[in-house]
C-alpha positions in Angstrom: 0.0 0.0 0.2 1.2 3.2 -0.7 1.4 6.2 1.7 -1.0 8.8 1.9 -0.7 12.3 0.7 -2.8 15.1 0.9 -3.5 17.2 -2.3 -4.7 20.5 -3.1 -8.7 20.7 -4.2 -8.4 23.4 -7.2 -10.8 23.2 -9.7 -14.3 23.7 -7.5 -16.6 22.1 -10.4 -15.1 19.1 -11.9 -15.6 15.9 -10.4 -13.2 13.9 -8.5 -12.6 10.6 -9.5 -15.7 7.7 -9.1 -19.2 7.2 -8.9 -21.0 9.9 -7.1 -21.4 8.4 -3.7 -20.9 8.1 0.0 -19.4 5.8 2.0 -20.4 6.2 5.7 -18.1 4.3 8.4 -18.4 3.6 12.0 -22.4 4.4 12.8 -24.5 2.9 15.2 -27.9 1.8 13.4 -30.3 4.5 15.6 -27.5 7.2 14.2 -28.7 6.7 10.5 -31.4 8.4 10.1 -29.6 11.6 11.4 -26.9 11.4 9.2 -29.7 10.9 6.3 -31.4 13.8 7.7 -28.3 16.1 8.0 -27.4 15.6 4.3 -30.5 16.3 3.5 -30.5 19.8 5.3 -27.6 20.6 3.6 -28.9 19.6 -0.2 -27.3 16.3 -0.6 -30.8 14.7 -0.3 -30.8 12.8 -3.5 -26.7 11.3 -2.5 -26.6 7.9 -2.7 -25.4 6.5 0.2 -24.3 3.2 1.7 -23.5 2.7 5.7 -20.4 0.1 5.6 -20.8 -2.6 8.2 -17.9 -4.5 9.7 -18.5 -8.1 7.8 -17.6 -5.8 4.9 -14.2 -4.5 6.4 -12.3 -6.4 3.7 -14.2 -5.7 0.7 -12.7 -2.9 -1.7 -13.6 0.6 -1.8 -14.8 -0.5 -5.6 -16.9 -3.5 -4.6 -18.6 -1.6 -1.5 -19.4 1.2 -4.5 -21.2 -1.1 -6.4 -23.5 -1.2 -3.5 -26.9 -0.1 -4.1 -28.1 3.0 -2.5 -28.7 2.7 1.3 -27.4 -0.8 2.1 -26.3 -1.2 5.6 -28.8 1.4 6.8 -30.2 -0.1 10.0 -27.1 -1.9 11.0 -24.6 -0.8 13.5 -21.2 -0.5 12.4 -18.0 -0.4 14.7 -15.3 0.3 12.2 -13.8 3.7 12.3 -16.1 6.4 12.1 -15.1 7.8 8.6 -16.8 9.3 5.5 -15.2 8.3 1.6 -16.4 10.9 -1.0 -17.0 9.4 -4.2 -17.1 11.8 -7.6 -17.8 14.9 -5.4 -16.8 18.3 -6.7 -14.6 20.4 -4.3 -17.0 22.9 -4.0 -19.4 20.0 -2.7 -16.9 18.8 -0.5 -15.8 22.0 1.2 -19.6 22.4 1.4 -20.4 19.0 3.4 -16.9 19.7 6.0 -18.1 23.1 6.9 -21.8 22.1 7.4 -20.1 18.9 9.6 -18.1 20.8 11.9 -20.4 23.5 11.7 -23.4 20.6 13.4 -23.2 18.4 16.0 -22.3 15.2 14.7 -19.5 13.4 15.9 -16.2 14.0 13.9 -14.7 11.5 12.1 -12.6 10.8 9.3 -12.5 12.0 5.7 -11.3 10.6 2.4 -12.0 11.0 -1.2 -11.9 8.2 -3.7 -9.1 7.6 -5.8 -7.9 5.3 -8.6 -5.2 3.7 -5.8 -7.7 3.9 -2.8 -10.7 2.1 -4.9 -8.4 -0.9 -4.6 -7.4 -1.0 -1.0 -10.2 -2.6 1.6 -12.2 -0.6 3.8 -9.9 -1.6 6.5 -6.3 -0.6 5.0 -8.2 3.0 4.1 -9.8 3.1 8.0 -6.1 2.4 9.2 -4.2 5.1 6.5 -6.7 7.5 7.6 -5.9 7.1 11.4 -2.2 7.1 10.8 -2.3 10.5 8.9 -5.1 12.1 11.8 -2.4 11.1 14.2 0.5 12.4 12.5 -1.1 16.2 11.6 -2.0 15.8 15.7 1.4 15.4 16.4 2.2 17.9 14.1 -0.1 20.4 15.4 1.5 19.5 19.3 4.8 20.6 17.7 3.9 23.9 16.7 2.5 25.3 19.5 
């Protein structure tokens, strides 16, 4: 697995890689409706959403993206909390990140689908995202 890297987004209307979908990990069944309501409030009511469940942790992102809208709804997930944005524009990414910070939503990891990451399992991606988050925290601690 290659080392993850951050890239600046610079074309607000251009769709990023992959079919338009949101993969959501780490939410309990009773939180799903709240998450979907949040998306609706910020204008993403038509967005296909898959709630990734524990049994899918060794599936690749490309396989999970094929799951139909609403898959996993009503099933608990013990995975790390994360959202994987597929086929979003830069403007949409900024909108959802900003709204998530402003709302009383639980903290979560964020990723966008790439040609490299689509071959990873959910477990691999979540581990990589956690490593990156830990590295950012460490850097922020050093800069204080």
